[in-house]
N, C-alpha and C positions, 0 to 999 in steps of 0.2 A: 329466643328472645328469653326475656326476665320471665315477664308473667307474674311479677311479686306487686308492685305497686298498686294497691288499688284508682281507678283510676278517676275514682270522683275525689279522693282527696288530694290528687294532684291538681284538678282543678281548683280547686278551690286556692289550693296555694298559687298557684299561677294569677288567680284575683287579686290574692294579697299581697302578692310582690307587686302586681301595675298598681295596687291603691296605694303603696308606700308613694306614688307618684301625684295622689289626685285627692282633695280637701270633702273625702265621700265621708258622712258620718255611719257612726256602727251600724244604726237601723240599716240604710240606704246597704252596707256591705253584706248583710244578713242575706237581702234581698238580692243581690247578685252573684250569691253564694251558694242559692239555693234554687232547685225548681218549686213550683207552683203548686202543683200535682203530678203525682203518679199512677196511673193504673194498671194495678197486678191481679193480672185473671189468671184459671187455670181454664183451658181447652180442652174441651173432649173434640175426642171428633173418630169416624169412623176407618181403620185399615181396608185394606185389600181383601183380607182373608175373614169379615167380619167382626174381629174383636173392637173392643173401646180400649184407644188411649187418651190420656191424660197430659197436656204439656202445659208448663210454666210460660209464662209471655206478660209483657209490659210494653206501656207507652207514656214518656216522661213527658211535659210540659213545662219548660225553664223561660219564663220570662217573656212576657207577650207588650213589653211595654211600647213596643216597636212595629206593631203589624199579627198578625195571625201566626202560628206556634209553625217551624215549617221543620222536617228532618228525616232519614230515610229511616226503614222498616230495615233489620237483618236477622238471618235465620242462622244459627252459630252455636253450640252445644257450650261456647263461653257464655253465653248471654245471662247479665247478670243484671240484677235491681241497680247498685252504683254504676255499673258500664253503664245502662242509657239514661241513668241521672248527668255522669257527666260528657255524656256526648249529647245530650242535651243542652249543655252547658257551653259545648264548645260550637253547638251551631247557632246559637245564640250569637255570641260573640263573633262571630265568622259574618252572621248577615249582618251585625253592627260595622264590622273592621271595611266588608266592601261595600256599604250603604246600600243593601240590599234591605226592604222594611218588612221585614220577618220577626218573630223571636224563635227560641228555639226547641226542637222538641226533636226524639228518635225516640224507638221503638224496637222489640226484638222478640222472637221465639227462641228458646234455649234447647234449638233441635239440632242435626247434624243434618240437611236435606240430603245427602247422599243415601239415607238410609230408607228411604220414600220412595215409592212412584210418584208418576207426577199428577196422576187421579187423588192419591191420598194428600199429594201438598196443594192439590187444589181444595179439597175438602177444607184440610188447616185452614187454610191461608182466609177460607169465607169465613169459615168460623171466627176468626181474627179480626175479618171486617166487620163481622155481627156485635161483636162486641164494641169493636172500637167506634161503631155508628152515633153514639151521643157524643163523642169528644169533636169527630171532626168536620170538617165542611169546606169550602171555599170560603170562607170568612173569619175559619174559625181555627184547623189546625189541618196541613197539606202534607201528608206523608209521602215517599218518595223510595225510590231502590235504596238499597245499600249491600252489606256484604251477603252474598247468597242470594240474592233475589234481581229481578230485573221488569223488565217490563210483562212478561209471561202476569208476574205475580202483582203488578200495579195493574194490569187490566182488571182480574178478577175483582181486585179490591174495589176498582171503580164500578163495576157491573155489580157486585152486591150492595152497594153503596145505594146507585142508584137504583136496584129493584125495589131495596126496602123504603127508599123514600118516593117511589116513585115519579121521578124525575131526571133531567138532563141535566148532569154537573161535570164537567169533563175537568173543569180546574178544584175538585176535591184533591186531586191525587197528580203526582208529577212523575216522570222517566217513561210514561204511557208511552206503547206502541205508534209510528204515525197515524197509524187507519182510526186508530183512538183516542187521537187527537195531542197524539205526542209533539215534541220542537228536533226540527233539526239541529244537529249537532250536540244533543241530551248525550248521547254514549259518551261523545270522543273529550267530552267539557269538564272533567277533574281531570283528566291528564293533560288536556292540552292547558287549562289554567298553570300545570304544576309549572311546563315545560316553558311557558310565559315568564312566572316567578324566577325562575334560573334564570331565565337572559335577563331578567330586568337586576336580578342580583350581582350576574357578572360584567353587568355595564353599570351599575354603581361600582364595583370594586373595581372598573379600571382592565377588569378580564373580558378576555373574548370566547364567546360559548364553543365557537367554531372549536374543532382539536381538544376538546377539555373530553377528560378519559370520566365514563360515567359508571357507576355500579349500581344497581337497582333492584331491592329486598322487596319480593310480591311483583309476581305475574299475572296479577287478573286485570280487571279492563284498566283502571287507570294507571299502574307500572308498567304494564305495556304501550300504553298510547301515547303515555310521557316519554317512554325509550322511544318510539317511534319520532315523533316530536322532533324529541330531541336531537335523534341521528338526524332529521330535515336539515336542523340547525347548524350543520357541521360535526357536533360533538361522535364521540369514541363510545358508544355500550361495549363497554370489557366486561363486564357481567353480571348476571339476571339470579334471578332464583325462587322458586316456589316453596310451599310447607313441604313438599318431600326433598327439596335440595338446592343446588346451583351449580353454574357452569360460570369456567371463567377463559376467558381469551386476550391477552392482552394487546392482540393486534385487535381488539372490535370484532362483536357480532351482527348480522342484520339482523335488528328486531323484529322487522314484520316474520320474518323467516323463524325465528325460534317463537315466535307467535303460532306461527301455523305450525310446526315441530308440536306444540304441546298439543294443539286443537287435535295432531295426528294421535298423539302417544299419551297425552295425559298428565306430562311433567314436560320441564324445560333440560332434563336430567339427558344426556347422551346425544347433544347436538352436536352434529360435525364439527372437528377443528378446537373442539374446549376439553380444560379439565376441569372435573369435578370439584365442589368446595360448598362448605357448610354455612348455613345463612348468618353465622358467626362470624366467621371468615371473609365472606364478604362485606360484612360491615364495618370490618375493618382491613381491607386494602386499601393500598395507596392510591385513590384515586383523587381527581376535581370536584367530583360532585357524587355523592352519597345521598339516594332517593327512597328513603323507607315507606313505601308501599303496601305492607301486610295491615297488621293489628297492632292495637297500643303496647307499651313498653317493648317495645325492641327493645332498646337501648338505657340500660341503666346505669349509675355512678360510674359502676365497676366495669364495666364493657367501655365506656365512653375515653376513658383514660387509652385504650387501643386504639381510639378510631382519628385514621390517615386522612380521611378528607376532608377538605379545606372549604368547603362548603354543604349544607344542607340541606337541601329542600324537602318537607313533609309531607308528602301525597297519600300517607294512613294521617286520621284522628289520633291522636296521643304517641307520638311511636316515641317518642324520647321521657323520660322518666323526669322531673325534675331535678334532680341529684343532676342527673345525665348533663340538664343545660347549664349546672353550675361548671363544672368540667370541664364542658366543650368553649366556655365564655374565657377561663381562664387561657385554655391550649388556640387563643382567637379562630376559635372553628365558626365561622358566621351558620346560625338554622333560622332560615326563612318558615316561620311558625306554619304550624296543619291549617289556624283559620285562615290564612291569606292564600299557600300556596293551593290548598283541593277546595277552595272558592267558589271553581268555575262547576261545578255540580249542581251545588244550589242556584248558582249565579244561573245560569240555562233554563234550572227550573225556575226559579221567578220567570224567565223568559216566557218558558211554557205556560207560565200561569197566566201572564198577560194576556196572549193568543188567545187561550180558553175564556177568557172574562170578556173577550174582544171580539171572538169568531173571527178571527184575524190569521194566516198562516206566515211567518217569515222565513224568507229564503236560509239556508244555509250561510252564506256571506255575508248577511245581515246577522244573525245569531255569533258569528266569530269575530265580527265587527267591534258588535257592541262587547263581548265578553273581553275581548284586549282591552278596550278601552277602559272597562272597570276595574278587569286584573291589576294595569299598568297605572290608574290612577290612584287604585289604593297603595300600592307599593311605594308610590312617592309620600303618598301622608304616611306611610310607616315610616319611612327614611325621615322625613321633617317630625317627627314625632320620637325617633330613637337618639339624630342630634339636637334636640331642642330638649331634651328630658335627662340628656346625657347616659340614658337607659344602659342599666347591666348587659342587655342581648336584644334581638329583635323582637322576641313573643312580647318580651312585656310593654315595646314599644308597642306593638299590635292589642294587645288588654287597653294601654293608658286609650289609643283612639278608639277601641270599641267600649267602653265604661264611660267615657264623655259623651257619646252619642246617646246611648241604654238611660244614663243618668239624667242628659236633657228632653228627653224624652217625655220619662216621669214628671222629672218638676214640670215641665210645661201644661201635662195632663191635667199635673195638680193628685191628691189622694182623695179617695170617697170611698167608703163615709168617713 
């Protein structure tokens, strides 16, 4: 990974690119490029040996014109103020492009969770939930899981909030376990939307996803599920990787077997019948479809020169820098942007929130059917924007759709005071 580009600057550049196709006043553009508020806090918690430790944490709220803020909480040593600002912005535009009535939010704690016990992570999570309490709520800001967090952490946040508020409010957070008010299909949602977006892209390009060769960089929740669902569609997953490295098999691998191997060994490396590749080598393999599913800035302009995939579907947030977008557009590589491709997570989070508010549980079949409808309709609207505006790439076309929806909502509300 390059890791050099500032993600917040990348977001702002993406908004500027789309603004060239819109008639938005400068003051409006400034609002569209910056969060409304950012919480930056120091969390002090007790380690198992009785010592105290202080770590940095953040929560960014980016544009609430279309509804309450929505976005994940990640635990990663690379968490910074600019990163959460960028991620909250991407979330605002993601919600708008798939027409989910939310604004954008994102939070994180700058730690490596592998360095802490479960008890320490619980104390830390509850400390963060206490700091978030004045900001979050079912109609204000609704967090969700992200990198290195999941149902466990969301359950802790829900319990902390409900205890402090002396209430029952399952809709204060999404991505919960089923027995705590979670939704069927939520765990698979991000990977499912990636697979659906890839299917729609290949259909638009008059190509068949069946027998397409696929490389997946990042084999966490989104990457592994996308790989399995693409395999179900008939594609051949020929390479996957995680933070420790990757594997390549020209004849393809069984994605579910690779996931089981990683669960047993801790890495995809060493899977039977494969050869080792680096993450950079995987990103430049000659495949039909590349799925970057790790962290932001995986491909910069220099690496993009060597990318040989025909189609890229972004499972991660911000895996391509603006320079990479420019290079890939010149090479006629089609990039289905993150704000559509990985929107399955926030879409099913929205479904979970609706179920929590109604106190009514949907079946997994209904969740998946509704998700497919949302993603396919959003892709059709994206293509319409791309063709009508003669946009340079699909990302710019997606931002045009999203910005139009946000600006329209702001105009209809008016400005107060």
